[in-house]
C-alpha positions as CSV (number, residue, x, y, z in Angstrom):
1,X,-91.5,-95.9,-56.1
2,X,-89.2,-95.2,-59.1
3,X,-90.3,-98.5,-60.6
4,X,-94.0,-97.4,-60.2
5,X,-93.2,-94.1,-61.8
6,X,-91.4,-95.7,-64.7
7,X,-94.3,-98.1,-65.3
8,X,-96.7,-95.2,-65.2
9,X,-94.7,-93.2,-67.7
10,X,-94.3,-96.2,-70.0
11,X,-98.1,-96.8,-70.0
12,X,-98.7,-93.1,-70.5
13,X,-96.5,-93.1,-73.6
14,X,-98.2,-96.3,-74.9
15,X,-101.6,-94.7,-74.5
16,X,-100.5,-91.4,-76.2
17,X,-99.2,-93.3,-79.2
18,X,-102.4,-95.4,-79.5
19,X,-104.5,-92.2,-79.3
20,X,-102.5,-90.4,-82.0
21,X,-104.2,-91.0,-85.4
22,X,-101.0,-90.4,-87.3
23,X,-98.7,-92.0,-84.8
24,X,-96.2,-90.2,-82.6
25,X,-92.5,-89.5,-82.7
26,X,-90.0,-89.6,-79.8
27,X,-89.3,-85.9,-79.7
28,X,-93.0,-84.9,-79.4
29,X,-93.5,-87.6,-76.8
30,X,-90.5,-86.5,-74.8
31,X,-91.8,-82.9,-74.8
32,X,-95.3,-84.0,-73.8
33,X,-94.1,-86.0,-70.8
34,X,-91.0,-84.0,-69.8
35,X,-88.6,-86.9,-70.5
36,X,-85.4,-87.0,-72.6
37,X,-85.6,-88.4,-76.1
38,X,-83.4,-91.4,-75.3
39,X,-85.7,-92.5,-72.5
40,X,-88.8,-92.3,-74.6
41,X,-87.1,-94.1,-77.5
42,X,-86.0,-97.0,-75.2
43,X,-89.5,-97.3,-73.7
44,X,-91.2,-97.2,-77.2
45,X,-88.7,-99.7,-78.6
46,X,-89.4,-102.1,-75.8
47,X,-93.0,-102.1,-76.7
48,X,-92.0,-102.6,-80.4
49,X,-89.9,-105.6,-79.6
50,X,-92.8,-107.1,-77.7
51,X,-95.2,-106.4,-80.6
52,X,-97.4,-103.9,-78.8
53,X,-96.1,-101.0,-81.0
54,X,-94.7,-100.8,-84.5
55,X,-92.5,-98.1,-86.0
56,X,-93.0,-96.7,-89.4
57,X,-89.8,-97.1,-91.4
58,X,-90.4,-93.8,-93.3
59,X,-91.6,-91.4,-90.7
60,X,-90.1,-93.2,-87.7
61,X,-93.4,-92.6,-85.8
62,X,-94.7,-95.2,-83.5
63,X,-98.2,-96.8,-83.9
64,X,-100.3,-99.4,-82.2
65,X,-99.0,-102.9,-83.0
66,X,-100.9,-106.1,-83.8
67,X,-100.1,-107.7,-80.5
68,X,-101.7,-104.8,-78.6
69,X,-104.8,-105.1,-80.8
70,X,-105.1,-108.8,-80.3
71,X,-104.6,-108.5,-76.6
72,X,-107.3,-105.9,-76.4
73,X,-109.6,-108.0,-78.5
74,X,-108.9,-111.3,-76.8
75,X,-110.6,-113.7,-76.8
76,X,-113.0,-112.2,-79.4
77,X,-110.3,-111.6,-82.0
78,X,-107.4,-113.9,-81.2
79,X,-109.4,-117.1,-81.4
80,X,-111.0,-116.2,-84.7
81,X,-107.5,-115.4,-86.0
82,X,-106.3,-118.8,-85.1
83,X,-109.5,-120.3,-86.4
84,X,-109.3,-118.6,-89.8
85,X,-105.6,-119.5,-90.1
86,X,-106.4,-123.2,-89.5
87,X,-109.3,-123.1,-92.0
88,X,-107.1,-121.5,-94.7
89,X,-104.2,-124.0,-94.0
90,X,-106.5,-127.0,-94.1
91,X,-108.1,-125.9,-97.4
92,X,-104.7,-125.2,-99.0
93,X,-103.4,-128.5,-97.8
94,X,-106.3,-130.2,-99.5
95,X,-105.7,-128.2,-102.7
96,X,-102.0,-128.9,-102.9
97,X,-102.0,-132.3,-101.1
98,X,-98.9,-131.2,-99.3
99,X,-98.1,-130.0,-95.7
100,X,-99.0,-126.4,-95.0
101,X,-98.3,-124.2,-92.0
102,X,-98.6,-120.7,-90.7
103,X,-95.8,-119.5,-88.3
104,X,-95.2,-116.4,-86.3
105,X,-92.9,-114.9,-83.7
106,X,-94.1,-115.4,-80.1
107,X,-92.5,-113.4,-77.3
108,X,-89.8,-112.0,-79.6
109,X,-87.6,-115.1,-80.1
110,X,-89.8,-118.2,-80.3
111,X,-91.0,-119.2,-83.8
112,X,-94.2,-121.2,-83.4
113,X,-96.9,-122.8,-85.5
114,X,-100.2,-121.0,-85.4
115,X,-101.7,-123.6,-87.7
116,X,-100.3,-126.8,-89.3
117,X,-101.9,-129.5,-91.4
118,X,-99.8,-132.4,-92.7
119,X,-100.3,-133.9,-96.1
120,X,-102.5,-136.9,-96.5
121,X,-99.8,-138.7,-98.5
122,X,-97.8,-141.5,-97.0
123,X,-94.5,-139.6,-97.7
124,X,-95.0,-136.2,-96.1
125,X,-93.3,-133.5,-94.0
126,X,-93.9,-133.1,-90.3
127,X,-92.8,-129.7,-88.9
128,X,-91.5,-129.1,-85.3
129,X,-93.7,-127.0,-83.0
130,X,-90.9,-124.6,-82.0
131,X,-89.0,-123.6,-85.1
132,X,-86.7,-121.0,-83.6
133,X,-83.6,-123.1,-84.0
134,X,-84.5,-124.0,-87.6
135,X,-85.6,-120.6,-88.9
136,X,-82.5,-120.2,-91.0
137,X,-83.1,-123.4,-92.9
138,X,-86.9,-123.4,-93.3
139,X,-88.8,-121.3,-95.9
140,X,-91.4,-119.9,-93.4
141,X,-88.6,-119.1,-90.9
142,X,-86.6,-117.3,-93.5
143,X,-89.6,-115.1,-94.3
144,X,-89.8,-114.0,-90.7
145,X,-86.0,-113.3,-90.5
146,X,-86.0,-111.4,-93.8
147,X,-88.5,-108.8,-92.5
148,X,-87.0,-108.3,-89.0
149,X,-85.5,-105.0,-88.1
150,X,-81.7,-105.3,-88.0
151,X,-81.5,-104.9,-84.2
152,X,-84.1,-107.7,-83.7
153,X,-82.4,-109.9,-86.2
154,X,-79.1,-109.5,-84.4
155,X,-80.7,-110.3,-81.1
156,X,-82.4,-113.4,-82.6
157,X,-79.2,-114.7,-84.2
158,X,-77.3,-114.1,-80.9
159,X,-79.6,-116.7,-79.2
160,X,-80.0,-119.1,-82.2
161,X,-76.9,-120.5,-83.8
162,X,-76.9,-121.2,-87.6
163,X,-76.6,-124.9,-87.0
164,X,-75.8,-127.2,-89.9
165,X,-78.3,-129.9,-90.6
166,X,-77.3,-130.8,-94.2
167,X,-74.6,-129.8,-96.6
168,X,-77.0,-127.3,-98.0
169,X,-77.8,-125.5,-94.8
170,X,-76.8,-121.8,-94.6
171,X,-74.3,-121.5,-91.7
172,X,-72.6,-118.1,-92.1
173,X,-74.0,-114.6,-91.5
174,X,-72.9,-113.2,-94.9
175,X,-74.6,-116.0,-96.7
176,X,-77.8,-115.6,-94.6
177,X,-77.8,-111.9,-95.2
178,X,-77.6,-112.4,-99.0
179,X,-80.4,-114.9,-98.8
180,X,-82.7,-112.6,-96.8
181,X,-82.1,-109.8,-99.2
182,X,-83.0,-112.1,-102.1
183,X,-86.2,-113.0,-100.3
184,X,-87.2,-109.3,-99.8
185,X,-86.7,-108.6,-103.5
186,X,-88.6,-111.6,-104.8
187,X,-91.3,-111.7,-102.1
188,X,-91.0,-115.4,-101.3
189,X,-88.6,-117.9,-99.6
190,X,-87.4,-121.3,-100.8
191,X,-85.5,-124.1,-99.2
192,X,-84.2,-127.3,-100.8
193,X,-82.5,-129.9,-98.7
194,X,-81.5,-127.4,-96.1
195,X,-83.2,-128.8,-93.0
196,X,-83.5,-132.3,-94.2
197,X,-82.2,-133.8,-97.4
198,X,-85.0,-134.6,-99.8
199,X,-87.3,-131.9,-98.4
200,X,-88.2,-128.6,-100.2
201,X,-90.5,-125.8,-99.2
202,X,-91.8,-122.4,-100.3
203,X,-93.3,-119.6,-98.1
204,X,-94.7,-116.1,-98.5
205,X,-95.2,-113.3,-95.9
206,X,-98.4,-112.4,-94.1
207,X,-98.8,-108.7,-93.3
208,X,-100.8,-107.0,-90.6
209,X,-103.2,-104.1,-91.5
210,X,-100.3,-101.6,-91.3
211,X,-98.1,-103.5,-93.7
212,X,-95.7,-105.2,-91.2
213,X,-94.8,-108.8,-91.8
214,X,-95.8,-110.7,-88.7
215,X,-96.3,-114.2,-89.9
216,X,-95.6,-116.5,-92.9
217,X,-97.5,-119.3,-94.6
218,X,-95.5,-122.1,-96.2
219,X,-95.9,-125.4,-97.9
220,X,-93.3,-128.2,-97.7
221,X,-93.0,-131.5,-99.5
222,X,-90.5,-134.2,-100.6
223,X,-88.2,-132.5,-103.2
224,X,-89.1,-134.9,-105.9
225,X,-92.7,-133.6,-105.8
226,X,-91.8,-129.9,-105.6
227,X,-89.4,-129.4,-108.5
228,X,-91.4,-128.8,-111.7
229,X,-92.0,-125.2,-112.7
230,X,-95.8,-125.6,-112.9
231,X,-96.0,-127.3,-109.5
232,X,-93.8,-124.5,-107.9
233,X,-96.0,-121.8,-109.5
234,X,-99.2,-123.5,-108.3
235,X,-97.8,-123.7,-104.8
236,X,-96.8,-120.0,-104.7
237,X,-100.1,-118.9,-106.2
238,X,-102.0,-120.9,-103.5
239,X,-99.8,-119.5,-100.7
240,X,-100.3,-115.9,-101.9
241,X,-104.1,-116.4,-102.1
242,X,-104.1,-117.9,-98.6
243,X,-102.0,-115.1,-97.2
244,X,-104.3,-112.5,-98.7
245,X,-107.3,-114.2,-97.1
246,X,-105.7,-114.0,-93.7
247,X,-104.7,-110.4,-94.3
248,X,-108.2,-109.4,-95.3
249,X,-109.5,-111.0,-92.1
250,X,-107.0,-109.0,-90.0
251,X,-108.0,-105.8,-91.9
252,X,-111.7,-106.3,-91.0
253,X,-110.8,-107.0,-87.4
254,X,-108.5,-104.1,-86.9
255,X,-110.8,-101.2,-86.5
256,X,-112.3,-101.4,-83.0
257,X,-114.5,-98.4,-82.0
258,X,-112.0,-97.2,-79.4
259,X,-109.5,-96.6,-82.2
260,X,-111.9,-95.1,-84.7
261,X,-112.7,-92.2,-82.3
262,X,-109.6,-91.9,-80.1
263,X,-109.9,-89.5,-77.1
264,X,-108.0,-86.3,-77.6
265,X,-104.8,-86.0,-75.5
266,X,-104.7,-83.1,-73.2
């Protein structure tokens, strides 16, 4: 019975947050449901870690997350998201003639390819399907790590060692933290000979309609083809345009009627 009550309270808190146009804070939710603040915070953060909620860094209020929206829209929204990602990746791959991919967190710790198209050139990069163990030495993986909340980053690193793959691989936490801060400042990630010698890559973030980075799009190539300034700039320009296209799709798909006129909480 206590488990049923806990589940019921958790779902009630989730529903209350979704119904609140400006989001909801833990104190207000605790008062509404007669719970202590710590309990409400733990419940809400569990939903955040699973992607069903997001927390505004400024107000600390909770709002509906992308995963909740995609779950509610599936299959009408999720499949078009994958479809548009594949279309964007394929077009950018053709434009750059290099391998392009979109990656995102799945289930909190697994970093997976949502879409991947390899270059048509004989010498090309082939990416692993599960990139969790390589996030610290791939451009797209670094983007995801750079925008994780500190607690989630710590949890991720506790289960994924900073394994060394080449002499250039980042293998210490202080070095990784410096790299992630640099990425947040410059807005893109770069790797050179970190996962495999002779391979370079660039990546940029993809944000959901509320400004949260949930995915990354990157291009990888043999280092000898990705070293001239004009080539690097063209690659970054293409990645940013592609990211914007995916973000615009998400914005158009993020306003279901149920959210436009949420029922008043009583």
